[in-house]
N, C-alpha and C positions, 0 to 999 in steps of 0.2 A: 666733362666727359673723359678728358685725358687722365685726370686723377683716378677716376673709377677704373679706367682701363689698366692703369699701373698697378693698382691694388689687386685687381682680378688676376693679372698676369703673375704677380708675386705669389698669390695664394695657389694659383694653378700649378706653379712650378713645384709645389710640395706634394702634388697628387700624381700617382702613377696610374694612368688611365687604363692600363692593361691588368691592373691588380684588383682582386676582390678583397676588400678589407673586412676584418671582424668589426662588430659594432664598437667595441672598445678602441680599436685602432683608428677607426674613422672619427670618433668623437675626440680622441687625443689630437689628431691632426687638425680638426676643426678649431680646437682651442688655440692652436698656433697661428691661425689665419690672422692677418692684419685687420684691425678694427676699422670700421668706418666712423663717420661722424654721428651715426645713430646706432642703436642696438638692433642688429639684424635679426629678423625672424629666421628660424631654422625649419626647413621643409623636408618632408619625406615624399618620395614618389615611388609608387609600387605598380609594376605591370602585372596584371592578373590574367590567369588563363580562363577568361570568360568572354562571352559575346554579348556586349551591352545592348545589341539590337534585339536580343531576345528578352522579353519582359521577365522571364523566370531566371535570368542570369544577371539581373541588375543588383549590384552590390552598393548598398547605401546604409548609412547609420550614423551614430554619434556616441561618444563616450567621454566621461569626465576624466581629464588628465590629473594625476596626483599633484602636479606642481603648477597647474593652470597653463595659460598661454602668455602670461607676462604683460597683459594689457587689460584695461577696464572694458567690460562688455556692457553695452547699453541695451537694456532689455525693454521691449514694449509688450504689454499684455493686453490683448483685445478680448475682453471677457465681460461677463455680466453677473449680477447677483453676488452670491457668497464668494465666488472666485475673485472678485475685485479686492476684497479685504485680504484674501490669502496672498494675492500677488503683491499688494502694497506692503504687507507685513514681511514678506520674503525679500523685499528690496528692489522690486521692479522700478525702473526709471520713469516709465509712463504707463498709466493704467486707465482704461476707459473702453468705450465701444464706438458709438456713432461719432463722437467728437474726434477720436483718433482716426477712424476710417475716412472721415471727411478731410482731415489734414493731409493724409497720405494721398488721397485723390487729387489734392491741390499741389502735390509735389514734395511734401515733407518726407525725408528719408534719413533723418538724423538719428539712426539707431543701427544696432548690429544683429539683433534677433527679434523675431515676432513670435509670441506664444499665444495660444488660444485653447479653448476647450472644444471637445467634439460637438457640443451643442451650438457653439458660435461659429464653427468653421464654415458652415454654409454661407454665412453672411460675408465671408471674406472672398468669395468667388469673384466679386466685382473688382477686387484688388489684384487678382492673379496676373494680369498683364503688366502691372506695375512691380509687384513683389517678385514674381517668378523669374524674370531675367536677371534680377539682382541676387538671386539665391536666398531670398528672404521669406518665401511663401511657407507657412507652417506645414509640417508633414509628420505623420504618425511615426514613420521610421526613424526620424531624428529626434523624437521626443518633444517636438515643439507643438504638437497637438496632444493634450493630455487632460485628464480629470484631476490630476494632482498638480495643479498649477503652482502652488507654493514650492513644492519640491523641485519643479522644473526651473523656476526662477533662480533658486539657490544653486542648482547645478550649472546653469549658464553663467552665473556670476563667478563661480569657482573656476571655470575654464573648461567648458564642454566643447570638444572639437567635433565638427561635422565633416563627413566625407561622402563622396559619390563618384562611382566609376564613370570615366568619360568615354567618348565614342571610341577612342583608341585602346580602351581596356586599361587605362591608367587611373590610379587614385592619387590625388595630391592632397596633402594635409599638413598643417603646421603642428609642431611639437614644442614650441616655446621660443625663447630668445637665446642668442649666442651667449649672453651674460649668465645664463643659468648654470653653465658649467657641465662637465661630462656626466656627473652622477644624476642630476635632475633630468637632463635630456635623455639619458638612458632609461630612467623610470618612465618618462612620458612616452618614449618610443615603444617600449615593450608593452605598455598598456594599449596603445593604439594598434600595434601589430597583432597582439593577441585578439583584440576585438574584431579586426578585419579577418583574421583566420577563421573565427567562429561564424562569419557571415558567408562562408563558402556555399554557393548554391548547390543543391543536390544534383542539378542537371549539368554542373560543370565537371567535365571529365579530364583526366590527366593532371599535369602539374598546375597547381592553383597559383602559387607565388612564383612568377617568372623572373622578375628582376626588382631589386630594391636599391634606391639611391638616396643619399642624404646630402643636403647642401644648405648653406646660408642663402637667403633670398637673392643676393646679388653676387654669389660666389660659385666656384666650380663644384661639380657633384663628385661624391665619393661612392663608388659602387660597392655594395655590401655582399659578403658571402652569405647569401640568404639561406643556404642549406643548414646552417647551424642556428638560425634565428628561432625556429619553432621550439626546439628544446630549451633554448635560452629563455624564451618567453614563458614557457610552462613552469620552469624552475623559479623564475623571479616573481611570478604572480600567485 
């Protein structure tokens, strides 16, 4: 713990907590942070001008990042019929229906994503209490319930990031690993930022993006000057 504290303090000393950084400045500083014994994930936190208690202001979605997330994604496809072949051909790690649902009911959770088709979704309701709390329950908004199961498997394998606004109106999402470097992290960030911008609920009034912060998973946050991010995202994509 002492070592972690020392690294955190050294990195925090490079951050002006009263300053709002451009995306490029923040990523440049992030590159100078001391490395840990593992490749840290880089996270974005966005405070949105929405009320998550209102169902029509829920912001949730998923998008494929151009450079992925830097880690293998274990995909389970709970499907039947022709969708089984599509899932296998696309590279799903586990494909099946009753057999997989039975394993999950017995406690098996050795995977990162669950995909299914609209036809099979009803059968998964019995798994909701197991998958839901883990954030693994398939959902149409995140593309994990789809008739195009082959395409969905490939997207997940490429690095599809899911996000959902929390009770405090904040979205947390990963954009890759520290080792990616500034250019790749910038591409991933702008793709995610643009996608969240387009999810603004029609009932959300006033400022939509309230605050944006970038940080390694065990490091200090850098507050971004988000006023310039919208035009930056539109130019880059």
